[in-house]
N, C-alpha and C positions, 0 to 999 in steps of 0.2 A: 695756795688755795686756788682751785679752778672756779672761774666765774663765768656764767653764761648769761647772755642778754636775749630774752625772747621778745621779738617784736622790735628789732633795732631800727627804729625810725629816727626822727630828730633827737628826741630825748635819750632814747636807749643807745643810739650810736654815739652821742656825745659822752655819756657816762662810760660806755665801754672803751672808747678811745682814750679817755683820760686815765682809766685804770690800766690800759695796756701801755700807755706811755710811762706810767709809773712802775713798769716791769711786772705788771700782773699778767697771769695766764688767763686770757680772755677769749671767749667764743661769742661771736655775734650771729644770731639767727634772724635773718631778715629777708627782704624781697630780692629778686634777681638783680634789680638795679643796684643794690648794695654790693652784691657779689661781684658784679662787673666792674665796680670802682675799687676793688680790693687794694690795688697797689697805690692808689692816690688818696685813700682816706686819711683825714686828719681833723683835729679839733682846734678851735681858736677861742680863747677865753674872752671875757668882756674887756679885759685890759689889753687884748691883742697878742697874748702869748700863744704860740703855736705848739701843739702837742702832736707829735708823730707816733704812731703805734710802735710798740716794741715787738719782740718775737717771743713766744709764738702768738700770733693773732690769727684765729680761725674765723673766716667769714663764709657762711653757708646758708642755704635754704632748708637744709635737712635738720629737723628737730631731734633726730635720734642722737646727735652729738651731746645732748643734755645728759646722757647716761653717765658721763664722767664728771659732771659739775658738782661742786660742793655748795654753791649758791646759784640760784637762778633769779635774775632781776626781770620782773615782768613789766614791759613798757608798751604793751599793745593798747589800742583804743579800747575804751570801756565796753563797747558792744561785742568785742572779741574775747572778753574775760573768761566766759564759760568754756569756750573752745581752748583757750590757753591753759586752763586748769586741767582739762582732759588730756592735752598734749603733755603737760608736765607729769601727770599721773602715769601716763603710758611710757614715757621715756626716761624721766629723771630718777635718781636714787631715792628710795623712800625717806632717807634721812636728810636730803638736801634742803637747805633753808631757802624759802621763797619770799622775795621782797617785792611788793607791789609799789612801783613808782608810777602811779596813774592818777588821772584827774578824778575828782569826785569823792564821795564819802563811802561808797559801798563795795568797792572792788575787792578789798581784802576779805570782806565778809563772803563775797561770791566765791573767791578762791578757796576759802576755808571749808566751804560746803563739800568740796571734793578732796582737798589736800590736808585738812585738819589744822592743828595748832602750829605747824611749822611755818605758816604764812605770817609775815610781818608787814604791817602797813607802813608806807613811806610817802614822801612828798617831795616834789621838785618845784621850787617856787620861782624858777627863772625860765625864760623863754629861749628856745634854740631854733634856728632855722638852717636849712641846707642850701648851699650855693655851689657854684662851680660844677654844674651837672650832678649835684648830689654828693660830691666827694668831700666838701668842706662843711663841717658842723660848727656853726658859729653861735656862741652864747650872746644873747641880745639884750637881756635885762638883768638887773641885780636880783638876788634871791638866795634862799637857803636850800640845802639838801638835808632832809630830816627823815628819820625812820624810828620805829619803835625799838624797844630793847630785846624783844623776843622772849621765849620761855625755854626752860630746860637747857638742853645742849645748844640751842640756837642763840643763847645769850653770848657765848664765847665766839660763835661764828659772826655775829653782828659786830662784835668788837674788832674782830679780825678784818671784816669788811671796811669798817671805819678807818682802820690803820692803813688799808690798801689805798684808800682815797687820799690819805694825808699828804704824801709827798708832793703831789701836783695839784691837788684840789679837783673839784670842789670839796670842801671839808664836809664830812658826813657827821651830823649831830644825832645822838641817840636820845630819845625822849620817852618818859613814862606816859606823858599826856598826848600821845600822837593823835588820838582821835580828835581832841580839841584843836590841835595844830592843823589837822586836815580841814576842820570846820573854818578856821581862820583863813586858810589858804583859799578855800572855796569862795569866801566873800570877796577877796581880791580878784579872783579869777572870773568874777561876773563881768569884768571888763572884756573878757574873751568874746562873749556874745555881742556886746556893744560894738566891738571892732568888726565882727562878722556882719552885723546889720548895716553899718555905715560904710564898710569897705575900707576903713582907715587903718593904716599901720598903727602900731601901738603908740609910738611917740606922738603922732598927729592927734590920736584920740585923747591923749593926756594933755594936749595943748588946746583942746577945744572946750570952752566953757559949757557948751550945750551937751557935749558927750559926757563931760564930768558930772554935770547935773544928773544925767541919766544913770551914771554909775553910782552916784550918791543914793538915788532912790532905790536902785537895785540892792545896794549894800544894806540900807536900813531895813528893807523888807527881809533880806536874808538874815540879818541879826535877829529879828523877831522870830523868824522861823526856826533857826538852829537853836536858839535859847529855849523855845517851846519844846523842841525835841530832846532837850536835856544836855546839849553841848555848852561848854564854856569856851567860846572861840579864842584861840591864842594868836597873837600877831606873828607874822613872819617878816615884818618890816621894822620892828622896834616900837611901833606905835599901836595902841589898841585899835581894833577895827572900827569902833564907834567914833573915834577921833578922826581916823582917816576918812570915814564917810562924810564928815563935816568939813575937813580940810579941803577936799577936792572941790568944794563949792566956792572957794575963795577966788578972787580975780587972779589972773596969770602972774601979774607982777608980785603979788604978795606970796602966792603959792611957791613960785620959783625962788623967792628969797628965803623962805623958812623950811621948804621941803623939796629942794631941787633933786636930791638923790631919789626921792620917792617917785618922781615923774620922769626920770631919765631912762632912755631906751635907745638902742641902735635905730637910726632912721629907717632902715630897711626891714625891721622886725615886724612880722605879721602874726596875729594870734593864731593858735592852732586851729580854731574853728574857721577862721577866714582862710587859712591855708587849705583846709579840707574843701571849702566851697570853691576856691580857685581850681582845685584838682578834680572837681566834680564828684567828691567822695561824700558819704554820709558823715555827719558831724557828731560830736559828743555833747550836743546842746542839752540832752536829757540829763546828763551828769553834771551840768554846770547850772545855768539859769533854770533849767528844767527841774533840777533837784530842789531848788528853792520853791518853785511852783508846787511841786508834790508835797513838800513839808508844810507849806502854807495852807494848802487845801486840807491836809489831814488834821491840822489844828485850827481850821476855820479862821484863817487870817487872810487879809487882803494882799494881793500881789500883782497889782496892775502893771508895774514896771517890768518885772521879770516875765510875766505872761505875754506882754507885748513883744519883748525881745524874742522869746521862743517862737511865737507865731510868725514873726517876720523871717527868722532863720529857716523855719519849715518852708515858707514860701520860696525863699532863695534856693533851698535844696531842690525844689521842684522846677526851678526856672532854668532856662538855657542861656548861655552867654550872648550878649553882655548882661551880667546880673543886674537887676534893678535895685541897687543899694539905696538906702534911705539917708538923706542928709541929717546930721545931728540935730538941727533945729526942728526938723520934721518928726524925728523920733521923740524929742522932748515934748512936742505938741501932742503927739498921739498918747504918750504916757499921761500927760497932764489931763487930757480929755477923759481918761478912764479913772482918774483918781477922785 
């Protein structure tokens, strides 16, 4: 099976390299910086296992190579989803299965507007960051890799894709309730915006009582919003989202004793939104905390916590370095003042 990755940044590069190391036929379509590192690319799991790509691994900027792919994994930023759909429509085979491994709730829907029912929604619940001049793709947090079952002939393709991941991981689980899984992942991913606002790496944000208080407020607002929209959010960490939203308010000593795995992360890991701010790029905040703001407003629900996070990220996007990050205690005070 020929597998293409369109938008091979941190997540797409990691998935593609793991598949290649498992002897899959993989093509990465990414930026020039990726192509320049072709001979040095490798992935490192959370446990420290190193995966070097097998052959053939194609790394290119040219999306026309998608014409030979049986599966296309879409890992572009959400704001590039419409363009990705047009690229796939132009270059890929009409029967190729398309899997969206992107943040947010609506990317698969956007892809289907152009590509039809061959699009399968998916979710990556762990963080990946690039180091060593972009050649090393390191998994930084725990989490699942999940996708829908697909329809028609795409069901068997999805099973084959899951089998391709199996030898080296991450294991790909296929779920009927993928939309509810995406909703559950979005709730946890609200910490992405909090890390961006505060400038804190993921591990430090999870060790800050004030940052966790803010996360709890964002998650509780999010729970109300996604339920009002008809979702039944499923956990990607083994605990229901409403329990996690309350657990994170516990003191550090208690939280680390009862849920240490939940708050563990590589000390160097930075959320994808913070990575975008670091690089001076537009962020996906509209698909994260912004998605909760939009749902809340459409159902006339209050959302002071997520609104505050979105507003500050927008200010940071418009700022020049050094970025004026907000201390967790200040963020908590600003949210409390609006509640």
